[in-house]
N, C-alpha and C positions, 0 to 999 in steps of 0.2 A: 112735264110728262115724258117718260122715257119710252121709246118704241124701238122695235127691231123687226125687220122683215124675216119671215120664216126661213127663207133661203139662206139667211146668214146665221141661223141658229145651229151651232155645232156641239155645244155643251150646255146641259141643264144640270144645275146643282140643287139637290134636295138638302137644305141646311137644317140641322137639328141642334138640340141642346146637349143631350147626353150621348147620342151616337148609336142608340140601339132601339129596337122596337118598331113602332108604327112608321117612322120615317124611313127605315130600312125597307119595310114592306112597300111603301109608296114608291121608292126608287126602283125596286124590283118590278113593280107593276108597270111603271113608266117605261122601263127598258123593253118589256114585252110589247107594250102598246106602240112603241116607236120603232120597233125592229124594222129594218129595211129603209129607214128614212135618212140614215146618216147622222142622226143625233145621238150623242153619247150622254148617258145619265150617270151622275156620280152622287154619292152620299158623303157629306162632310159636316163636321161641327160648324156651327154658325160663326165661330170666331176664326175659322180657317178657310173661308171661301176663296178658291183659287182665282187669280187674276184673269184667267182665260175663260171664265164662266160667261155665258151669253145671257142666260136666264137663271134666276135664283128663285126657288120655291121654298117657302117656309111657313110654319104655323103663324097665325096672327100675333101670338104672344112673343114671337121672336123677330118680328118685322123690323123694329127699330134697331136692334143689334145687327141684323143682316144688312140693312140699309147703310149703317155706319161702316161695316166691313166690306161692302161692295158698292161704293158710290158709282153712279152712272150706269149701273147694270139694271136690266129689267127685273124688278122684284115683284113676284106675285105671292100674296099671302092667302092662305086657305084656313078654314075653320075645322074641317074634318079630314082625316088622313086618307080615307078611301071613299071615292064617290063624290068628292067636292066639285061643284060646278066650275070653279076656277081651273082646276086641273083638267077636267073633262073638256073645257073650252080650249085650253092650251093644246091638248093632243089633237083635237079636231082642227084647229087652225093650222097646226104644223102639217097635218095630212092634206088639207085642202089648199094651203097657201094663203098668204095674206100678211098682216102685221099683228104683232103682239104689243100691247101697251100696258104700262103700269103707272 
C-alpha cells in the first residue's frame, strides 16, 4: 500500500486517455475545491504522468496504465467523474489533514 501525508501533497494529476472532456472538468473542479491549500492540480494523458506527481487520479479503466506509468505514486481510481466518493474523500482529507492511501 502506498501512502502520503497530506502535508506532502503538492501536485495532483488527473490522468485521462484522450485529454478532453470529463477529466478536464474534474481537474478544474479540484482546482477550485483545493484553492488556498497549496496543492496544484494538473490534467495530463495517462501515458505522460510527470515524475513530480504526488497523487494520481484516474478512471478505473485507466488504473493499470496509470500504475505502470507512475510506479510508487499514490494512485486513486474513481468510477464517476463528478461526485465520486474517492475524489470527495481526497479533498476532505487534504483540507482536514491526515494520510491518503492507495
